[in-house]
C-alpha positions as CSV (number, residue, x, y, z in Angstrom):
1,M,139.0,154.3,132.7
2,P,140.2,154.9,136.2
3,R,139.7,158.3,137.6
4,M,142.7,160.6,137.7
5,D,143.2,163.9,139.4
6,F,145.1,166.6,137.5
7,G,146.4,170.0,138.4
8,G,145.8,173.1,136.4
9,N,148.9,172.6,134.3
10,G,147.8,169.3,132.9
11,C,150.2,167.2,135.1
12,A,149.2,164.8,137.8
13,S,148.7,166.6,141.2
14,P,151.2,166.1,144.0
15,Q,148.6,164.3,146.0
16,S,148.0,161.9,143.1
17,A,151.7,161.3,142.6
18,V,152.1,160.5,146.3
19,R,149.2,158.0,146.2
20,G,150.7,156.5,143.1
21,W,154.1,155.6,144.6
22,K,152.5,154.5,147.8
23,A,150.5,151.9,145.9
24,D,153.8,150.6,144.4
25,R,154.8,147.7,146.6
26,S,158.5,147.8,145.6
27,K,158.8,151.5,146.3
28,S,157.0,151.2,149.6
29,M,159.3,148.4,150.6
30,A,162.3,150.5,149.7
31,V,161.0,153.4,151.8
32,I,160.4,151.1,154.8
33,A,163.9,149.6,154.4
34,L,165.4,153.1,154.5
35,C,163.4,154.0,157.6
36,Y,164.6,150.9,159.4
37,M,168.2,151.6,158.5
38,A,167.9,155.0,160.0
39,A,166.2,153.5,163.1
40,L,169.1,151.0,163.4
41,G,171.6,153.7,163.2
42,A,169.9,155.7,165.9
43,G,169.6,152.7,168.2
44,I,173.3,151.7,167.7
45,M,174.4,155.3,168.4
46,A,172.4,155.5,171.6
47,F,173.5,152.1,172.8
48,F,177.3,152.6,172.4
49,N,177.3,156.2,173.6
50,L,175.6,155.5,176.9
51,D,177.0,154.3,180.2
52,G,175.2,152.1,182.7
53,E,173.6,148.7,183.0
54,L,173.0,146.7,179.8
55,W,169.3,146.7,180.3
56,W,169.2,150.5,180.5
57,R,171.4,151.1,177.4
58,L,169.3,148.6,175.5
59,L,166.0,150.2,176.6
60,V,167.2,153.7,175.5
61,A,168.4,152.3,172.2
62,D,165.1,150.6,171.6
63,V,163.1,153.7,172.4
64,A,165.4,155.8,170.1
65,A,164.9,153.4,167.2
66,T,161.1,153.4,167.8
67,L,161.0,157.3,167.8
68,V,162.7,157.2,164.4
69,I,160.1,154.8,163.1
70,W,157.3,156.9,164.6
71,A,158.7,160.0,162.9
72,S,158.7,158.1,159.6
73,T,155.0,157.1,160.1
74,L,154.2,160.8,160.4
75,V,156.2,161.8,157.3
76,F,154.6,159.1,155.2
77,D,151.2,159.2,157.0
78,N,151.1,155.5,157.6
79,A,151.4,153.9,161.0
80,S,151.8,150.4,159.4
81,I,155.5,151.3,158.8
82,Y,155.9,150.1,162.4
83,D,154.5,146.6,161.8
84,P,157.8,144.8,161.0
85,Y,159.4,146.3,164.1
86,W,157.9,143.5,166.3
87,S,159.8,140.8,164.5
88,V,162.9,142.7,163.4
89,Q,163.9,144.2,166.8
90,P,164.6,140.9,168.6
91,I,166.9,139.6,165.8
92,V,169.0,142.8,165.8
93,I,169.3,142.8,169.6
94,V,170.2,139.2,170.1
95,D,172.6,138.9,167.2
96,I,174.5,142.0,168.1
97,L,174.8,141.0,171.8
98,L,175.6,137.4,171.0
99,F,178.6,138.2,168.8
100,G,179.6,141.2,170.9
101,A,179.8,139.0,174.1
102,G,181.6,136.3,172.2
103,R,179.7,133.5,174.0
104,L,179.2,131.1,171.1
105,E,178.4,128.1,173.3
106,T,175.7,125.7,172.3
107,G,172.8,127.1,174.4
108,P,173.2,130.8,173.4
109,V,173.7,129.9,169.7
110,L,170.6,127.7,169.7
111,L,168.5,130.3,171.4
112,A,169.7,133.0,168.9
113,L,169.0,130.6,166.0
114,V,165.4,130.0,167.3
115,I,164.8,133.8,167.6
116,N,166.3,134.4,164.1
117,I,164.0,131.7,162.6
118,W,161.0,133.2,164.4
119,G,161.8,136.7,163.3
120,A,162.6,135.9,159.7
121,R,159.4,133.9,159.3
122,L,157.2,136.5,160.9
123,T,158.8,139.3,158.8
124,A,158.4,137.2,155.7
125,N,154.7,136.7,156.6
126,W,154.3,140.5,157.0
127,A,156.0,141.1,153.6
128,Y,153.7,138.5,151.9
129,T,150.6,140.4,153.1
130,F,152.1,143.9,152.5
131,S,150.6,145.6,149.4
132,G,151.9,149.2,149.8
133,L,151.9,152.3,151.9
134,D,148.6,153.4,150.4
135,R,146.9,151.2,153.0
136,Q,147.1,151.1,156.7
137,D,146.1,148.4,159.2
138,W,142.4,148.6,160.0
139,R,143.1,148.9,163.7
140,Y,145.2,152.1,163.1
141,D,142.4,153.5,161.0
142,M,140.0,152.8,163.9
143,I,142.3,154.6,166.4
144,R,142.7,157.5,164.0
145,G,138.9,157.8,163.8
146,K,138.6,157.9,167.6
147,T,141.5,160.2,168.4
148,G,141.4,162.7,165.5
149,K,144.1,165.3,165.8
150,L,145.6,163.5,168.7
151,F,146.3,160.4,166.5
152,P,150.1,161.1,166.4
153,V,150.2,160.9,170.2
154,A,148.0,157.8,170.2
155,S,150.1,156.3,167.5
156,L,153.3,156.9,169.5
157,L,152.1,155.6,172.8
158,G,149.6,152.9,171.8
159,I,150.6,151.6,168.4
160,Q,154.3,151.8,168.7
161,M,155.8,152.4,172.1
162,M,153.6,149.9,174.0
163,P,154.5,147.0,171.7
164,T,158.2,148.1,171.7
165,L,158.3,147.9,175.5
166,I,156.5,144.5,175.5
167,V,158.8,143.0,173.0
168,Y,161.8,144.5,174.9
169,S,160.5,142.8,178.0
170,C,160.1,139.5,176.2
171,I,163.7,139.7,174.8
172,L,165.4,140.5,178.1
173,P,165.6,136.8,179.2
174,A,167.4,136.0,175.9
175,V,169.7,139.0,176.4
176,Y,170.9,137.8,179.8
177,Y,171.1,134.2,178.5
178,V,173.4,135.0,175.6
179,T,175.6,137.6,177.5
180,R,176.1,135.6,180.7
181,E,177.7,132.3,181.3
182,S,174.9,129.9,180.4
183,E,174.5,126.2,180.3
184,M,172.6,123.6,178.2
185,N,170.5,121.2,180.2
186,L,167.1,119.5,180.1
187,L,165.2,122.6,181.0
188,T,167.0,124.5,178.3
189,A,166.0,121.9,175.8
190,A,162.4,122.2,177.0
191,G,162.4,125.9,176.6
192,L,163.8,125.7,173.1
193,A,161.3,123.0,172.3
194,I,158.4,125.3,173.5
195,S,159.6,128.2,171.3
196,S,160.2,125.9,168.3
197,A,156.7,124.5,168.7
198,G,155.3,128.0,168.8
199,I,157.1,128.9,165.6
200,A,155.8,125.8,163.9
201,L,152.2,126.5,165.1
202,E,152.3,130.1,163.8
203,A,153.8,129.0,160.5
204,V,151.1,126.3,159.9
205,A,148.3,128.6,161.0
206,D,149.4,131.4,158.8
207,Y,149.9,129.1,155.8
208,Q,146.4,127.6,156.3
209,M,144.8,131.1,156.6
210,H,146.6,132.4,153.4
211,S,145.5,129.3,151.5
212,F,141.9,129.8,152.7
213,R,141.8,133.4,151.7
214,R,143.2,132.6,148.2
215,K,140.5,130.0,147.6
216,S,137.6,131.8,149.4
217,P,137.5,135.6,148.6
218,D,134.2,135.9,150.5
219,R,135.1,137.8,153.7
220,A,131.9,136.7,155.4
221,R,133.1,133.1,155.5
222,I,134.8,131.9,158.7
223,M,138.0,129.8,158.4
224,R,137.2,126.5,160.2
225,R,139.8,124.1,158.8
226,G,143.1,122.7,160.1
227,L,144.3,124.4,163.3
228,W,141.5,126.9,162.9
229,K,138.8,124.3,163.2
230,N,139.0,124.2,167.0
231,S,141.0,127.5,167.8
232,R,140.0,131.0,166.8
233,H,143.6,132.3,167.1
234,P,146.2,129.5,166.8
235,N,148.7,132.0,165.4
236,Y,148.4,134.0,168.6
237,L,149.0,130.9,170.7
238,G,152.2,130.3,168.8
239,E,153.4,133.8,169.5
240,I,152.6,133.3,173.2
241,M,154.5,130.0,173.3
242,M,157.5,131.5,171.6
243,W,158.2,133.9,174.4
244,W,157.4,131.6,177.3
245,G,159.9,129.2,175.7
246,V,162.6,131.9,175.7
247,Y,161.8,132.6,179.4
248,V,162.1,128.9,180.3
249,T,165.4,128.7,178.4
250,M,166.8,131.6,180.4
251,L,165.5,130.2,183.6
252,S,167.4,127.0,183.0
253,S,170.7,128.8,183.8
254,H,169.6,131.9,185.7
255,P,166.7,131.1,188.1
256,D,167.6,134.2,190.1
257,L,166.2,136.2,187.2
258,W,162.7,134.7,187.5
259,R,161.1,138.1,187.5
260,L,161.9,138.5,183.8
261,G,158.9,136.4,183.2
262,S,156.9,139.6,183.3
263,G,157.7,140.1,179.6
264,A,156.1,136.8,178.5
265,L,153.2,137.6,180.9
266,A,152.7,141.1,179.4
267,N,152.7,139.6,175.9
268,T,150.1,137.0,176.9
269,A,147.9,139.7,178.4
270,L,148.3,141.8,175.2
271,F,146.8,139.1,173.1
272,L,144.1,138.0,175.7
273,F,142.8,141.4,176.6
274,I,143.6,143.6,173.6
275,S,144.4,141.8,170.3
276,I,141.8,139.0,170.6
277,P,138.8,141.2,171.8
278,M,139.6,143.9,169.2
279,A,139.8,141.4,166.3
280,E,136.6,139.5,167.4
281,R,134.6,142.7,167.8
282,R,135.4,143.5,164.2
283,M,134.7,140.0,162.9
284,A,131.4,139.9,164.7
285,A,130.3,142.8,162.4
286,Y,130.7,140.9,159.1
287,K,131.3,137.2,159.7
288,D,128.4,134.8,159.1
289,G,127.5,132.7,162.1
290,F,130.1,134.3,164.3
291,K,128.1,133.9,167.5
292,E,127.9,130.1,167.0
293,Y,131.6,130.1,166.1
294,L,132.4,131.6,169.5
295,E,130.4,129.0,171.3
296,Q,131.9,126.1,169.3
297,T,135.6,127.0,169.4
298,R,138.2,127.9,172.0
299,P,140.0,131.2,171.7
300,L,143.6,129.7,171.7
301,L,144.0,126.0,172.4
302,P,143.2,123.9,169.3
303,I,141.3,121.3,171.3
304,P,137.8,120.3,170.3
305,R,135.2,121.8,172.6
306,R,132.5,119.5,173.8
307,P,128.9,120.3,173.1
308,E,127.3,122.5,175.8
309,R,125.0,119.7,176.9
310,E,127.9,117.3,177.5
311,E,129.8,120.0,179.5
312,R,126.8,120.6,181.8
313,A,126.3,116.8,182.3
314,S,130.0,116.5,183.1
315,D,129.8,119.4,185.6
316,R,126.9,117.7,187.4
317,A,128.6,114.4,187.6
């Protein structure tokens, strides 16, 4: 029989009861939905009660919503409540601004559609892997172990506010494209194509990984099929492509805003210098043949890597 903790009066202890509902996926989903409704309300109130430039009002609203989610993670002792924010935030921002500005021309509508498809798919992928609030992302557990009592601060600044600001920077090109007079041209089509290809790449990579994990429960095995045969992180490549495509789309009508490429650049740096190294340090600890895997596959581009001897001969030629 499973072990149960009881209080002195013969009833389940409060701690046991909390663990019980957190392990219930449906109840956990309902709690997260309520947290996000509260965050949406805080963001909308901040946005419509502020004066100033659009980018500033949007930033304050985004930070306000993030603070509500952060408070929720403290109440329910689980930083993973923030995880869907990455994919939900852009949908909310773009849709509200698109219909608010009333610019339902082809370009803005297509860009909003691409962002909605991206966000819906990524959120669905999160929901598919979500089991309940009794578990927290391993990265957050690692940060908690390193920061101890300072974890709430580390959670706010590192786990939540930094990604919020990066996604905010990524979405700004779309904000200006859907709220200003924008056109549809060949460069627009190229940008939309890059984002669409990124979405497809992520979708296929996630599907292949889920299928592999269902068929192979051995965590020590390395996924080396499909897109993962020649790329260690094809899903990250898709995410990077998504936001560079949004930037190119904006650039097609507003080249004067070229500096907004800093968002896609920051997103790329996040994956290259934080997400990938962190994930690979963890995998190195339990994956069989991980050193050889690193030598034989590229980090992002799913292109076969030539054997080391061939590369050296090519370099000498």
